[in-house]
Residue, then its C-alpha position, 0 to 999 in steps of 0.5 A: m422296126d429299125a430304130t428305138p421308139r424314144w430316141t430313134l437310135p438305129l438298131l442292128y438286124a441280122g445280115q446287115a451290111q456296114k453294121e459299124i455305121f449304125h452302131n457308131e451313129a447310136l453311140v454318137l446320139v447316146d453320148a450326146l444325151l447321156h448326162g447331156v450338157a449344152e453350151s447355151a440355149d440362146l444361140a440361133t446361129p451355129p458357132g463358128d468353130p465348134a469342138v467335136g462333142r459340144c451341143w447346143i439347144v437351138a434358140t428361136g430364130a434359128s438360121g443357117e444349118w440350124a434353120n427349122c431346128v428350134g428347140m432341138i439339140a444340136c450336136w457337133t460331130e466329126g460328121g457335121w451336125r446332128f439334130v435330136a428332138p427332145r422328149c418329155g423329161l430330158s434334162l441338160h445342164v446348160t453351161d452359160r446359165s449354170h443350171a439345167l433346162f428340162h423339157d416338159g414335152v412342149e418346151w424347155r423350162a428352167p427349174a424352180v431351184r437354181n444356184d441363185g434362188v428359187y423361182l415361181d413362174g420365172v420370178k425369183v421368190v427366194g434369194a440369198r440369205a439376208a442378215a438375221i432379224a434382231e430379237a426384241t430386247g428390253g421391255g420398256v416400250i413394248d409397242a415400239e420394239a414390236r413395230l421395229t421387229i415387224v418392219a424387219i420381218l417385212a423387210a426380210l420377206r421383201t428382200h427374199g421376194l416372198i411378198d411384194s414391196 
C-alpha cells in the first residue's frame, strides 16, 4: 500500500528516495481538507488568478483545466491544480454561500439549518423571527377576538413557511 485508504495521501516507505516530495504532497492535501473552505461551489471554469491555498467545489459543466472534475475539490497550489474526490461526510464551508456544504457520498448538499433559516428539501420553512402575536384582551366580543388571534397565528405560520398560503 502506497497511499492512505480514504484520501489517498502518499505514504512513505523505508529506503524511499525523495521522501520530501511525498510528504509535502500529503501536507498539501491535508491543508486543503482539514477544516476546509471552498470559495464557491458555483464555478465551472477555473478562476483567472487564484491565490495559493484557495479551493473550489467544481460545478456542473466544468471546462478547461476543471473538465471531468465535476463535484471534486479543486485546490490551487504552487504546483498548479490539485483535485480531491470528496468522500461521504466531508464538509466544507462555502464562502460565497455563507454556509457549509456536506458530501453525502453521492453529491454535495446544503445543511437543513443555515444562517438565514431552516430548510426542508431545499425549501425554507423557518425564517427570521416575526413580530409577536398580541394576546386577546377584553372579553366582550370573544368570537371576534378569537378569530383575529387565529388569523394572526396563521399569518405567522405562513410567514415562517410552516404552512402554505
